[in-house]
N, C-alpha and C positions, 0 to 999 in steps of 0.2 A: 267395592273394596276401596279402602283408603290407601293413600300413598304416603310413605314416610321417606323423606330425603335424608341421606346419610352423608357425612363428610368423607373426604378421600381416605383418611386413616381407617375409619370403620369399614369402608368399602373394601379396602385391602385385606382387613382381618376376615371379613365374610368370605371373600373369594379364596383366601388361603385355606379355608377349612375343606374345600373340595365340594362333595356332593350335598352336604347339608349340616346343620348344627342346631342345637337347642340354644335359645337365648334366655338367659336367667339374670335376675337382678342380683345385687350384692348379698342378699339373704338366701339366695339359692332358689327362689320361687320362679317357676317356669313362666316366661312371658309369651313364648311362642317358638315356632320352628322356622328356620331359614332353609330354603331350597334354592340353590343357584339356578338361574335361567339357563337352559340348555341351548346350544347352537342348533340352528334349523337343520343342519346336516343329519342330526340324530333322528329326525322324523321323516327322512326320505324313505320312500317305499322301494325296496329292492325287488328286482324281478324283470321279466321281459317287458319291453315297451309295447303297448297296445297301439296298433295302427289306427288312423282315422277311419279307414274302411271297416275295420273290425268293430269300432265303436258305433259306426252307422248301422252295421248289420245287427248288432245287439239291440240298438234302439228300435229297429224295425221289427225284429223277431221276438224280443222279450216283452211280455206284457207289463204294463205299469198300471198302478191303481191309485186312485185318490184316497185320502184318509177316510172319507165317508164310505167309500166302497169297502175298504178294509174293515172298518167298524161294523158295517152291515154283515159282512161275511162272518165275523166273529160272533155277532148276535145269532146268526143262523146256526152256527156250530154249537153255541151254548144251548139253544133250544133242543138240539138233538141229544143232549146228555140226559 
């Protein structure tokens, strides 16, 4: 993705629109859409904290599979159809 550097005045205009805006030229042709970057706090996962002991238990007890193992299992299931 390319980067376009804007001056301070245009930056203020973009940030003033809030969540997003269409960018159009003087003839009204759509150039693109602007979506403001969100603060990282919006992406925090809410819920109970999982302890290190619980993570260790899950790692020991829950099976994990390689991509090759998953693909082989999917091929087996496909042959059953």
